[in-house]
N, C-alpha and C positions, 0 to 999 in steps of 0.2 A: 612351095619349098618346105615349111614348115609342117604342114599336112603329111607330106611325103617322108619327112623324118621321125614324126610321131607315129606313123602307121604301125599298127602291131604293138605299139608301146602305151599308147594313150591318145587323148584327144585334144586338139588345139581349138581355142576359141580367140576371137578379139575381144579385146577388154579394153575400151577407151579407143583414142585416136590413132597412136602408134604403139599400144601395148597388145601384148597377147598372152594368154594363159594356156600353159600346157599341163593337162592334168593326167598324169600317169601313175595308174595304182601299180602296186608292188613293188615300185623302185625304191632302194634306202638312198641314203644320201650320197654315198659315192657313185652309185648307177646313175642318179638323178644329175648330178654335177657332170658326169661324163657324157651324157646324152646332151646336155646342154652346152658342154664344149664341143661337141659333134655340129651341134646347131650354129654356134657362134662361127667355128672355122668353116662351115659350109657357106655362110653368108658371105664372110670375108674372101674366100676364093672366088665365088660367083660375081661376074659382070654383068650388070644390067643395062639395057637400052634405054636410055631416058632421053627426050628430045634429040634423038641421033646422035647421042654421046654415048659412050659406054662408061659407064660409073661403078664405082666400088662402093658397096655397103656395109657399115660395120655394127654390130649388134652389141649390146650392155646386157647381160642377162643375170637376175637375181633368183636364186634356187632356195625353196622352203618346202620342208617334209613335216607330214602329218604324222605322228603327233608329236614329233621333236620341236616342231617350229610353231606349233599351236595346236588347242584343242577343237577349234572349229575353223571352218571355211574362211570366216573373215579374219581370224587370227593368222592362219597361214598365209594368205593373200597379204596381210599387212607385213609380215616377216619377208615374205618375198619382195614386195616394193621395198623394203628398207635396204633390202641385199642390192637390188637392184640401182636403187639411188648411190650406192656405194660402187657399184659398178661403174655408172655413167661419170662418176669423178675422175677415171683412169681412162675409160671408155674402151669398147671392145674386149671386155675381160668377162668372166663369169665370177662371180661372189656367191657364198650359199650363206644362209642365214646362220646365225649362232644360236 
């Protein structure tokens, strides 16, 4: 699902156990937030078949944008991780790094 949503806008990569990175060149913060919200709502609405049961999955998303959130990949990733940590406090929301 992530790759389908990212298609034509960027690339999705697994980053750790339950985390993913979506690299979207040429999106500003507003566009990246809108794409993240689309991702979040798509997962929220989809039902997954897990061990014969239909389950809902929620996604907490942290968004960071280069160069505003940092000047290097590591700085932008750290900003996205902080925003994600804030999103996880509420759950099933999108937070943009300040």
